[in-house]
N, C-alpha and C positions, 0 to 999 in steps of 0.2 A: 504494500500500500504506500503510495507516494504522498508525502505530506510536505507542504511548504512551511518550513520552520519559521521563516521571517513573519509570515502572515499570522501564525499561531501566537508567537511571542508578542508581536505588536498588539494583537487583539487582547491578550491577557493584560498587558500593561495599560492599555487604554481603558478597559473595563475597571481595573483596580483604581486608576486615577480618577475616573468619573465618580465611582462609588465613594471614594475617600472625600471628594469635594462635596458630594451631596450630604454625607452623614456627619462630617466633622464640624461640630458646632462648639460653642464655648461651654464645655461641660467637664466633669471630673470623673476620675476612674476609681472604682473600688476593686481591689485585688487582694489575693492571699491564698492560703492553702487550707483545705478541709481535712481533718484527721479524726480518727476514732478516739474518743475521750478515754477509753479504757486501755488502749494499746499504743496509741500514737501512729497507727498505720494510716497511710495516705488513702483517702476515699476516692476511688476512680469512678467517674460518671455521676457524682453527686449533682443535684439540681439546685440552682440559685435563681429565684424569681423575684422581680420587683412587684410588689403587691398591687399598686394602683393601675398599672398599665400592662401587667402580665408579661413584660419583657423578661427574658431569662437566658441562662447559659448553663453549661455543665463543666465540671472539672476535667482536666486532661488526664493522661495516663500517669501523672505524677502528683495529682491532687491539687493542681494550680488552677485558679479561675481569674477572670478579669471581666468586669461589667461596668458600663458607662452610664452616667445620668447627669441631667442638668442640675445646677445648684438649687438646693431646696432646704427648707427648715423642717420638713417632715418626710421621712423616707422609711418604708418598711420593707425589709428583705426576709424572704423565706428560704431556708436551707433544708433540703430534704434528701433522704436516702432510704432505700428499702430496708425495713426492719429497724430503723432508728427514729428517735423522736425528732420531729420537725423543730428546728431552731428558728426563732423569730427575733429579728434585731431591728429596733427603731433607732434612727440616727438623723443628725443634721449633716448635710453635705455642702461644704463650702471650699473644699480642697481635695486633692487626691488622697485616698485613704487606704492603708494596708490593714486588712481585717482577716485574721486567721480564726477559724472556727473549729472547735472540738465538739463533735456530735456524740450523744450517748445512745446506747441501744435501748429500744423500747421494751423494758422488762415487764410491761403489762400485757404483752402479746402472747399470753398463755404459755409461759415458760419459753418464750422465744421460738416456739415451733411454728405458730401461725405468722406469716409475713403480714405486717400491718399495711393498711391502705395508704397509698401515696398518690400524689397528683402528677406523677411522671408520665408525660405523653411524648417522650423523646422519640419513640418509634414512629410516631406520626409526624412530628415537627422537624426532625433532622432531615437534611437533604440526602444523605447517603443511604443507599439501600443495600440489601444483601448482607447485612451485618447482624449478628446475634450475640449478645452478652450471656454467658453461662453462669448463673449464680453458683457460688461455691457451696452453698448449703444443699443444692440439688445434687451435687457430686457425692455428698456424704449420705444423702437419703436414698438414692436410687439403688435397688437391689442389684448385686453383681455376683460374678462367679467366686465362690469360696469367701465371700464377704470382702473382697478387695475393692475398695473405692477407686474409681477410675474415671479420669476426665475424658479420655478418648471414647469410652463406652457411652458417655453422655453426648458427645459430639455426634455419634452415629444415630442418635434419636432425633436429630434436627432435620427440617425439610431441605431437600436438595443434597443430602449426605447419605451415601449408601455404605453399608458395612461390607467387609470382605468376606472371608470364610467364617464359618460358625465359630463364635466365641472369641475371635481375634479382634485386635484393636485397629486393624487397617481400615481406612476410610477413603471413599472416592466421591469427589464433589462435581456435580453437574457434568457427568460424562468424562471427567479427567482421570488420569492415572494416579497411582499413589505418589509418584515422584513429583507431581505437580502441586503438592501441598507443602507450603513453607511453614514449618513448625519451629517456633522460637520460644526459648525460656530465658527471660531477662535479656531479650534481644539477640541471644546467641542461637545459632542454627543447630537443631537436633536432627541428625540424618536418619537415625533409627530409634524411635521412641518406645521400644518394646522390650518386654521380658517374656521368657518362656515361649519364644517363637511367635509372639503376638498375643498370647493369652491375656497378659496384663500390660499396661503401659508403665513406663519408668518414671512417671510423675507421681510424687507423694502428695495426696490431696491436702494433707495438713500443712504443707509448706507453701500452698498456693494462695495468693491474694485475689487474683482476677484472671478470667479467661474470656477471650473475645475471638469469634470466628468471622472472617470476612470472606464471602464467596461471590461477590458481584459488586459492581459500582465502585471499584477500587480507587481510592484517592491516590494522588501521585506519589505519596511517600512509600507506597507498597510496590514491590517489584521482585523479579527473579523467579517467580513461579506463575503458572497459568491458571490454576483452579481455585486456590484458597490460601489464606494466611491465618494461622492459629497462633495468636499471641497469648503467652502465659507469663504472668508476672508473679514472682516469688514474694512472700511476705517480707516486710522490712525488719520485723522484730519488735517486741513490746518494749517501749522506752519508759514505761511507768513502773512495772514490777516484773519479777521473775515468774514464769509460768512453765508448766510441764504438761504436755499433751501426748497421748500415745494410744496404741491399739494392739490387741492380740487377736490374730486370725487363725484360720485353719492351716495355712502353709507359710505365713510370714508374720512378723511383728514389726512395729515401727514406734519411734519415739521422737518428739520434737521438744526442744528446750529453747526458750527465748527470754530475753530480759535486758535491762538497761546496763550499758557499760558506764555511761554518765547519764543520770536521770534527766529525761526530757531533752537530751542532747545527742546521745549515741546509744545504739542498741545492737544486739546480736541475736541471730536465730540459727540453730543447728538442727537438722532433721535427717534421720537415717532409717532405712528399712532393710531387713535381711530375711531371706527365706530360710526355713529349716526343712524344706522339701527333701534335701539330700539326707538329712538325719532320719526323717520319717520312713523313707522308702527302704533303707538298708536292711532292716530286719525281715522284710518280706521278699527279698530277692533270693533266688536259688544260688548255689555256690558257683555255678559255671557262668553266671552273669555278673559283671562288675559295671556299675554305673554310678554317676554322680551328676547332680545338677544343682547349682547354686547361683543366686543372683542377689544383687544389692543395689541400692541407690543412696546417694548422699547429697544433701543440700546444705549450704552455709551462706550467710549473708551478714555483712556489717554495714551499718549506715551511720553517718556522722554529719550533724548540722553544724557547719563551720560558723555561719551567722545567718541572719534572716534572708540573705540573698544567695547563699551558696550551700549546697548539700551534696555530699559524695556518698557513693554506694560501691561496695565490693562484694561480689557474689561468685560462688562456684557451684558446680554440679558435676557429679560423676555417677555413672551407672555401668554395671558389668554383668554379663552372663557367661558362665563357664560350665560347659557340659562335657561329659566323658561317658562312653559306652563301649563295652568290650564283651564279646561272646564268641566262643570258638575261634574262627579265623577272621573275625570282623572287629574293627576298632575305629571309633569316631572320636574326634576332638573338635569342639566348637567353642569359639571364644569371640565375643563381640561386645562393644561398649562405647560410651560417649564420655568426653570430658570437656567442660566449658569453664570459662572465666570471664567476668564482665566487670569493668571499672567504669563507673558512670558519674558524671558531674552535672548537676542541675544548677543553672544560674539564672537569676531574675535580674535583667538589665533595668527594668522599670515596671510600672504597673501594666504596661501593654506588651512587653516583649519578654519571652521566656525561651530558654535554650536548654538543650540536652546534648551532651557530648559523651561518646562512649568509645572505649577501646576494648576489643573482644578477642578471645582466642577460643576455638573449638576444634576438637579432634574426634574422629570416628575410626575405630579399628575393627576389622573383621578377619578372622582366620579360621579356616575349616580344613581339617586334615582327615583323610579316610584311608584305612588299610584293610583290604579285603582279599583273601586268598593270597595271590602273588602280585597284586596290583596296589600301588600306592598313588594317591592324588592329594594335592593341596591347592587351596585357593586363598589368596590373601589380598585384602584391600585396605587402604589407609587414606584418609583425607585429613589435612591439617590446614586450618584457615586462620589468618590474621586479619582483623577487620577494624575499621575506624569509621565513625559517623558523627556528623555534627548537624543537629536539627534545630530549627527555630520556629516559634509560634508567635505571631504578631496579631494583636487585637485592636484594630483601629477604632471600632465601636461595637455595640452590642449586635449589630447586623452584619458584621464583617470579620472574618478570620482568615489569616494568611499563614500557610505553612511553606517553608522552603528549607533546603538542606543539601547535604553532600554525603554520599556513601562510598566507601572503598573496601574492597575485599580481595585478599591475596589467597589463592587456592594452591595447595601443594598435594598432588595426587601421586600415589604409587600403587601398583597392582602386579600380582604375579600368580600364575597358575601352572602347575606341572603335574605330569603323571608318568610313572615309571614302574618297571618290574622290581619287586622286592619281596623277600621272604616275610611271611606273616609273623615269624618268630623274632624278626629283627625289630628294634625300636624305631619309632618314627624319626627320621633324620632331622637334625637341627638345621635351622635356616638363619643365615646372617641377614637380618632385615635391613641393616644399614647399607647393604650392598645393592639393594633394589633401586634402580634409578627413579627419580621423581620427575613429574611434569609440573611446571610453574605457569600460572596464569592469573590474570587480574580481572576483576569486575569493578567498574566505576559507574556511578550514577549521580546526576544532579536533578533536582526536582523543584517545582513551584506549583503550589495549589492555592486557589483563591475561592473561598466560600462566602457567598453574598446572599443576604436576605433583602430583596428589593422592596417588598411590602408584605402585608399579611397573607398574600396569595402566592406570590412567586419567589422562589429562591433557587440558587444554582451553586454548583461545585465544579469549577473548571480548573484543570491542571495539565501540566506537561511533565513527563519524565524523560530523561535523556540517558539511557544506559549504554555502556560500552564494554566490549570483551576484548582483551588483549592477551595474546599468547605469542610464542616464538614466530610463527609464520601465519598467524590467523588474526584478523581484525574484523570486528563487527561494531557498527554504530547505528543506533536507532533513535527515533523520536516516537514517544508513546503518548498520544492525547488521552485525557480522561475527562468525561463530561457527565454530570448528573444534574437533573432538573426535578424540582418539586412544585406541584401546584396544589394548594390547600383548597378543598371544596367547602369545608367548614372547620371549626376548631377541633373536631375529632376525626376528620377524614382528609386524606391526601392521596394524590396520584404522583408516582415517581417514575422516572425513566433514566437510563444510563447507557453509556457506550464506553468500552475499555479496550485498549490495545496493549497486549503484554508479550514479553519475550522471556525465554528461559534458556540459559546457557549450559545447564547440566542435564544429563540423561541417566536414568536408572535402567540398566540392562539386565534382564533376568536370564539365567542360564537354565533353560527348560529341560536339559538332559540330566541335570544333577538331582540326586535323591535328597540332598540337604540344601538349604538356602545359600546360594552363591551369587546373589544379585550384587552388582558393583555399579558405582557411579563413574561416568566418564564425562569429560568436557567436550564441548563443541570443537569441530575441526573445519577445515575448508570443505570437506565433503559432508560431514555430519553437522548440518546447519542448526542454529538455535531454533528451538520450538517457538511457535508463534500462535497466539490466539486473539480472536476478536469476539467480543461478547456484547450483546445488546439485551437489556432487561426492561421490563415494564411491570409496575406493581400498583396495587390498590391497598391502602393501609387504613384501618378503621378501629377505633377504640369505643368501648361501651361502658355504661354504668360508672361514670366518674373514673375512667381509665382502669377499672378493676379487670376488665377483659381486653385483651389485645387480639387483633386478627389481621391477616394479610394474605394476599394472593399475588404471587410473582410469576411472571412468564419470562423465559429466556431463550436465546439462541446463541450457541457458541460454535465457532469454526476454529479448528486447530490444524496448523500446517507443520511440516517437517517432523512428523511423528516417527518413532524408531521402533522396529522389532527385528528379531533375528530372522535371517533367511532360513528356509527349510533345511534340516540336516545340520544345524549348528553344532559346534563342539565347545568344550570347556574353554573359557576365555583365558589366554595365557598372558596377555599384556593389555595396556590401555589402547593400543593401536588395533582397533577392531572394525574399522570402516568397511573392510572387504566382506565381513560376515553379516552386515546389517542391511535391512531393507527399509526404504523410506516411503512414507505415505502421509495421508491426511485423515482427520477425523472431524466429526461434527455431532452435536447433541442439541436437543431442544426439549422443553417441557414446561410444566406448571407446578408450583409449590403452594400448598395451602397450610396455614399456620393459625391455630387458635390457642390462646394461652390465658389461664386464670391465675392472677397474681396473688390474691389474698383470700382470707377466709379459712374455714376449717378444711376445705378441699382446695388444693392448688395443683396445677399440672398443665399439660398441653397436649394437643393433637397435632401431628405433622403428617401430611400426605403429599407424595410426589408422584406425578405422572410424567414419564420421560422416555426418550428414545436416544440411543447413542450408537453411532456406526463408524466404521473405519474402511479405508480403501488404500491398498498398496499394489503397485504395478507388478511386483515380484512375488506376491502372495495371493493365494486363492484365485489364481488365473486372472488377476486384475479386477475381480468382481467385489462389490461391496459386501461386508460381513459385519454382524453385530459385535460391539465391544464385549469383552468377557463379562463385565459387570453391567451390561445393558439390562435393566429391569423395568418392565412396564409400570408396575405398581410398587410403592413403598409406603407403608403405614406404620406410624409409631403412636402409641398412647401411653402417657406418663401421668401418674397421679399419686398424690400424697394426702392422706386424710388423718386428721387429729381425732382419735377415738375418745381420748380423755386427756387431761393436762400432762399425763406421763406416758401415754401410749400413742404411738403413731404407726400407721400401716401404709406401705408404699408398694406400688406395682407398676410394671411395664409390660406392654404387649406389642409385639412387632409382627408384621406380615410383609412379605415381599414375593414378587414373582421369581421364578427360578433363574439361576445364572445360565448363560449360554455356554455350551460345550460342544466338542466335535465328536460325531459318531462316524465310525468307519462304514464305508459303503460295500466293502467286500473283504475277502481274505484269500491268501495264497498258502496252501499247505505244501511244505517241503519236507521230504523224507530225510531224517537225520539232520533236521534244521537247527538242532541245538536246544538246550533246555530253557534259555531265557524267554523265548516266545512259544515254547512247547511245539516247535516246528510250524507255527502259524504266524504269518505276517499279515497284519491288517492293512487294508488299502483305504486311504483317506482322500477325500475329494474337496469338500467345501468346509471352510472354517466355521466353527460355532453354528452348526446346522441343526442343533437340538437344544432343548431346555431341561434343566434339572427340575425336580418337583418343587412346588412352592415352599417357601420357608415361613414358619410361624412359631412363636414361642411366648410363653407367659412366665414372668418372674414375679416373686412376691417376697416381701420382708415385713417383719413386725419388730418394732423397737420399743424398749422400755427406758425412759429417761428418768434420772434422779438427780437431786441436788441436796447436798449436805455440807458439813464442815469437817475439815481435817486439820489438826494443828492450828485451829482458829483461822483457817483460810477456806474459801469456797472450794468445794470438790464436786465436779459434775461428771456423770458417767452415763453410758447407755450400753445396753446389751441388745444385740440384734440377731434375730433368727431369719436367715434368708433361704429361699428355695429357688434355684435356677432351673428353668425348664420344668415348670410345675406338673404338666401332664406328660412329661417325658417324650416329647415329639422326636421322632427319628428323622431329623433334618439331614438332607444330603450334604456331605462334605466333598466327595468326588465319586466318580464312577470308574470302574475298570472292566475289561472284557476278558472272558475266558471261554474255553471250548467245553461244552458238555460232553463227558466221556461216553455217554450212551448214544445220544442223538447226533453228536459231532456238530452241533449247531452253536454258534457264538451266543453267549449270555452276558448281559450287562449286570454287574454287581454294584450295589450302592454301599458306600462306606459312610457310616454315621458316627459322629463323636458326641460327647457331652450329653448324656441322658439327664434325668432328674438329679440335681446335686444340692443337697441340703448343706447348710453351713451355719456356724454360730461365731460371732465375734464380740469382743468387749473393747470399749473405748472409754478413755477417761481424760479429764482436763483438770489440772490442779494449779 
């Protein structure tokens, strides 16, 4: 798509200048930060409203706000946040004012289980669409496998988001692949956010402050992926008092400790989780099987308020999975994990200008070794990123917000795979990882985003992102326009539309011939071009009964170019230079998403339904004909509910239904005498990709929790005991199919493999 950059930049500057002239009067600015009175945590997305004219704004990702008003002797401000008491401030305004607010939890909300009513209509009033904030209390309430609270399982229950295989945390957004989701923890990229091959995510819910999913209408500050951005912010640590929070589950336990280093000035939080699955399974294994599987994750964060205008944060995260299996002449070793570090500086230049500067490092390692009979194979992949970003938010007035900034990311890739003959009795050979050559490449991006409210009816969000990819012999430069419009039909109803152009310079290549996961990330080259998507969206947003109910309908069409798959008959990847093994094509998806959410009362929850289509076309695959994407599902339904039975008893449930995944059925077979044992002498003939469907998927989960409050050593002690049942009616959902020959009729038979029947679990959580 050709774009005249001069025209776009000139238009943005002109619009910003006109708007600044129209709205800049002789007025004053109220700005500050909103925090939790009990912990000192920044409150992200808190609402600030001026009473007499209903003008308002929200806090940014760091709790900062800025609101403008004419000089007055009488001004009333309302500060509100879900589950907290509304703070009302009366003041006289005759100069710029710095006003920091501490908000207290609403303890009258039936033991903090019912979310209290609030007047937040941000979903209707904001210009941006395709964005959903995930309440952290919902992560803790929703029933999960073996009682493990999981943010990614909650993401799968949102409209436009499809789960991967049964029970796993993989998710696919609006027809995109798994690698098209950018997952960030405190701004650092997480390449593999999973434990136990995707059964659980590596994010500890007790260390999380805020979760936000963006799947359409992307502002210019987001880039590098085609389908979604999942932003996860860690807690900052309680700067008022020391607190301990933990949980004991069926296969793992976790503990979080937080408190002030300097009261009201600096704080620390440390959170860790470790499985004892490896200890539990050993007594039940026969002597000829040796196996071990352990995982852990660790979060830590320090924040220090230098003065009223400067705040620094240092956070780190580490997760690791280590698996070993040995039986007869078979041995597997699997190791993968993430490490991140973030140093962030928030600076307030003045009441209208806020900046965030970050230096980040993140590393992902994956190593898989297999020894079977006389064959040995190994696959190793490593990514090391060094990043820096500087971002600014400028608030000219209540109807105008400007974001601009610069991102830099240095990638260092290395990969190696080899297979060779070796005795099964010999140990797995050592590998000098430092001898593996690296590939170096850089991603750079600058952006400008201008959000304007012209009047009570029309507002816009217009931006431009300029990404660049620089490697030894490869250069790519792009302009990515971002446009969103909102038309308010009345105070509780709006129509929104958006257009987004995105590019992605990294590709996740699956090795379909391997029996264990050996997916690796590769960078773009002169032949493997950056992925590109264009997405248009249109939505209707409506709130009911004083914003207690939210509803929306969004329709989208997304076109994706330069998609990558392996050619037929691919082999194990040996290096990052894999262009000759790849096929290139395009994809497209379209659909409608329906969302209905009840925010308060004894019963809270939501309904999400997606009707969608997703297809791909590759000239070198499937005879050049169109075929469905593997996770193309016509229908996806999620029902989520939490009900307060009594002040101490809560029941939660989720129900999901989806059409079956696409898969490939052979159209014939060839029988070869003495053809070997691997295929029992039968070789199946495949013609069309994804030409059949698995059975529909549905599952009901249920949990019941008992909450109690008491005192221990003269301090408040809260606890809850939760009984969860995963897959209540033990539905045998399809995981995959395989084909074998019936020994009597000699006809091929399809066999369904199902995992995860009904799984009860009990967990205990406490906070002291």
